[in-house]
SEVEXVEX-164378 format. One line per 2 residues: number of its first residue (from 1); their letters; for each residue x, y, z of N, C-alpha, C. Coordinates in pm, whole numbers, plus 50000, padded with zeros to 5 digits. Layout:
BEGIN
NUM> A> X/Y/Z/X/Y/Z/X/Y/Z | ...;
! end
This chain:
BEGIN
1> XX> 12583/21474/03622/12690/21537/03547/12730/21444/03434 | 12746/21498/03313/12783/21412/03202/12933/21386/03202;
3> XX> 12975/21293/03117/13115/21249/03116/13209/21356/03063 | 13158/21454/02990/13243/21560/02937/13289/21650/03052;
5> XX> 13421/21669/03061/13476/21751/03168/13456/21899/03138 | 13412/21973/03237/13389/22117/03224/13508/22191/03281;
7> XX> 13565/22281/03203/13677/22362/03252/13622/22486/03320 | 13639/22497/03449/13588/22610/03524/13697/22713/03557;
9> XX> 13822/22688/03519/13930/22783/03547/13899/22916/03478 | 13910/23025/03555/13883/23158/03502/13740/23204/03521;
11> XX> 13649/23111/03548/13510/23149/03574/13501/23211/03713 | 13397/23287/03735/13374/23342/03868/13239/23294/03921;
13> XX> 13232/23279/04053/13107/23241/04119/13082/23339/04232 | 12956/23358/04264/12918/23449/04371/12880/23366/04493;
15> XX> 12956/23380/04602/12930/23308/04725/12908/23411/04836 | 12788/23415/04893/12753/23511/04997/12786/23655/04956;
17> XX> 12746/23689/04836/12766/23823/04779/12913/23862/04763 | 13001/23764/04755/13143/23788/04729/13177/23712/04600;
19> XX> 13244/23781/04508/13281/23719/04381/13417/23651/04395 | 13419/23522/04365/13540/23441/04372/13573/23391/04232;
21> XX> 13701/23395/04196/13747/23345/04066/13806/23206/04086 | 13769/23114/03999/13827/22980/04004/13968/22991/03945;
23> XX> 14068/22977/04032/14205/23003/03992/14283/22877/03956 | 14249/22765/04018/14331/22646/03998/14249/22520/04026;
25> XX> 14287/22412/03958/14223/22282/03979/14336/22180/03997 | 14334/22108/04107/14437/22007/04132/14372/21877/04178;
27> XX> 14440/21767/04151/14391/21635/04193/14456/21604/04327 | 14377/21594/04432/14430/21575/04567/14389/21441/04624;
29> XX> 14472/21394/04712/14444/21273/04788/14425/21150/04700 | 14468/21161/04575/14457/21048/04483/14317/21010/04445;
31> XX> 14219/21100/04473/14081/21059/04445/13984/21170/04411 | 14018/21299/04435/13919/21403/04408/13983/21531/04356;
33> XX> 13906/21605/04279/13950/21734/04229/13923/21841/04334 | 14020/21927/04353/14008/22041/04445/14023/22168/04362;
35> XX> 13939/22265/04388/13947/22395/04320/13994/22500/04420 | 14085/22586/04375/14127/22700/04455/14051/22820/04402;
37> XX> 13977/22888/04491/13903/23009/04455/13977/23127/04514 | 13986/23237/04439/14053/23356/04491/13961/23477/04479;
39> XX> 13979/23569/04573/13901/23692/04577/13996/23808/04605 | 13998/23907/04513/14085/24023/04534/14012/24126/04619;
41> XX> 14077/24166/04728/14019/24267/04817/14053/24407/04767 | 13990/24507/04823/14008/24646/04781/14153/24690/04789;
43> XX> 14227/24641/04890/14366/24684/04908/14463/24609/04817 | 14414/24523/04728/14498/24453/04633/14547/24318/04681;
45> XX> 14518/24281/04804/14555/24149/04853/14447/24049/04815 | 14479/23922/04831/14387/23815/04793/14351/23727/04911;
47> XX> 14227/23683/04912/14183/23574/04998/14170/23453/04907 | 14192/23336/04960/14172/23216/04880/14114/23106/04966;
49> XX> 14050/23012/04899/13996/22895/04968/13998/22779/04871 | 14003/22660/04925/13998/22539/04844/13870/22464/04876;
51> XX> 13804/22418/04770/13684/22337/04787/13691/22222/04688 | 13621/22114/04720/13624/22002/04626/13521/22024/04515;
53> XX> 13532/21940/04413/13447/21955/04295/13298/21945/04330 | 13264/21855/04419/13123/21839/04458/13069/21966/04523;
55> XX> 13149/22029/04610/13105/22153/04675/13085/22264/04573 | 13176/22275/04476/13162/22377/04372/13035/22353/04290;
57> XX> 13008/22229/04256/12886/22199/04181/12761/22232/04261 | 12762/22206/04391/12647/22238/04476/12625/22389/04481;
59> XX> 12734/22466/04489/12723/22613/04489/12660/22659/04359 | 12705/22604/04249/12651/22641/04118/12503/22602/04108;
61> XX> 12469/22482/04153/12329/22437/04148/12238/22520/04236 | 12292/22580/04341/12210/22657/04434/12167/22792/04378;
63> XX> 12220/22825/04260/12177/22949/04196/12283/23057/04192 | 12406/23023/04227/12514/23121/04217/12529/23166/04073;
65> XX> 12553/23292/04053/12576/23343/03919/12715/23300/03874 | 12722/23238/03756/12847/23194/03698/12881/23289/03584;
67> XX> 13001/23343/03586/13044/23434/03482/13165/23371/03414 | 13159/23355/03282/13271/23298/03208/13362/23413/03166;
69> XX> 13467/23439/03244/13561/23547/03214/13674/23501/03123 | 13665/23380/03072/13773/23327/02988/13757/23366/02843;
71> X> 13644/23426/02807/13620/23460/02664/13658/23602/02637;
! end
């Protein structure tokens, strides 16, 4: 990964055929970035999960489709 920081907020990733939106990025434990991913269900409620930056990068490297919804 290069030194330039990539803003992933607003992007979506596909995990196990479920589309998750990167909703938030926070610095946790004084040492790592954590991303909050959210998924809107049919009934209008949301599921969410937190993963660290390394896990998100591994998901992206594994071939997950990345959609830039910020444009």
